[in-house]
N, C-alpha and C positions, 0 to 999 in steps of 0.2 A: 414733331415738336408739339407738346401740349399747349393749349391756349387757356386763357383765363376763364372761359365759359364752359370748360369741360370737354371741348372738342380737340381736334388736332389739325395741324398743317402738314401735308405730305408733299415732298418734292421728288420728282423723278423725270423720266423721259418716255415719250411715246416711241414705238418702234414700228418699222415697216417690215413685214415678213413676206418674202418672195420665194416661191417654190425653188428649191435647190440652191438657194443663196443664203448666206448668213444674214441675220436681221441687221437692219441699218437703223442706227439711233437717229431720231429726229425730234424736234420740238420739245425742249425742256418744258415741264409743266408743274405748276404749283396748285394744289387743291386744298380747300378748307372744308373740313367735316365738322358737323355739330356733335354733341354728346350722344346722339342716337345713331350716328353713322350716316346721316343724310349729307349729301354734298351741298354746301352753301354757295360755292363759287369756285372759279378756276381762272388761272392766267396762263398764257403760253407765250413763247418768244416772239410771236407776231403782234404782241400787244392786244390780241383779241381778248375781250373781257366778257365773261358771263357774269352778269351782275349778281351781287349778293342780295339775298332776300331773307327776311325774317318771316317764318310761317309759324303761327301759334294760335291757340294752344295745340299741343300735340302730345297726347290724344285730345280730340275735340268732340263735343257732343251736339252743339247747335250752330255755332258760327266759327269759321276758319278765317283768321286774319292773315293777309299777305301784305307785307310792308317792303316796298322797293327802296333800296338805299341810294338810288340815283334818280335822275330825271329822264331816263330813256323811255321809249314807248314799248309796251309789252302787251301780249295777250296771254290768257291762261286757258288751259283745258284740264278737266278732271276725268280720270279714268278709274274704273274698278279693277280688281285683281285679274279679271279675264280680258282686259284690254278694251272694254266698251267705253266709248266717250259718253260721259253723263252730262257734262255742261261745258260751256266755253264763254269767254267774254273778254272785254278789254280790262287790262290791269292798270289801275291808277297807282299813285304813290302809296296809298293805303286803301286796300280793297277788302271788303268783308263778303264771304261766301256763305250763304245759308245752306247748311248740310243736315238740317233736321230730318229730311225725308230719306237720308242715306241709312242703310242698315249698318249695324256694327261690323267693322272689318277694316281691311287695309285698302287704301286708295293712293293714287298717284296724281300729283299736280305737275303738269307740264307748263313751263314758262317759256314763251317764245318771243324772240326779238329778231331784228334784222341780222344780228351777228350769230344766231344759232338758238339752240334750245337746251333746257336743262330740266331734270325731273327731281321732284321731292316726294318722298313717301310720307303719308300721314295716316293716322288711325282715327276711326270714328268709334266711340263707345257711347252706349245709351244705358 
């Protein structure tokens, strides 16, 4: 389903695959994607919630803003395309990350809470 911001909401089920058995449907899931295809959040039938975040601008050149849309406690980690962790820290409701020293390219932001973690891809351009 398209959303007002150019993204989509997808609804489906997760499956368990066991060798020599048919897949078993489990856990209906709803996922929100932004206009660039990044996952913004998801809900499952256990009411587990991976919070929605605004990460902007994307692409970025000097500062990456992370805005949590709730009041939960989070940490963040930034990885390069080869999986090296470049930085980490505590995520407040509005956090600014200085990315001036990053080379132009693709990076991944990992957001971690007590309920799990999610990744967002962002681009650095200079």
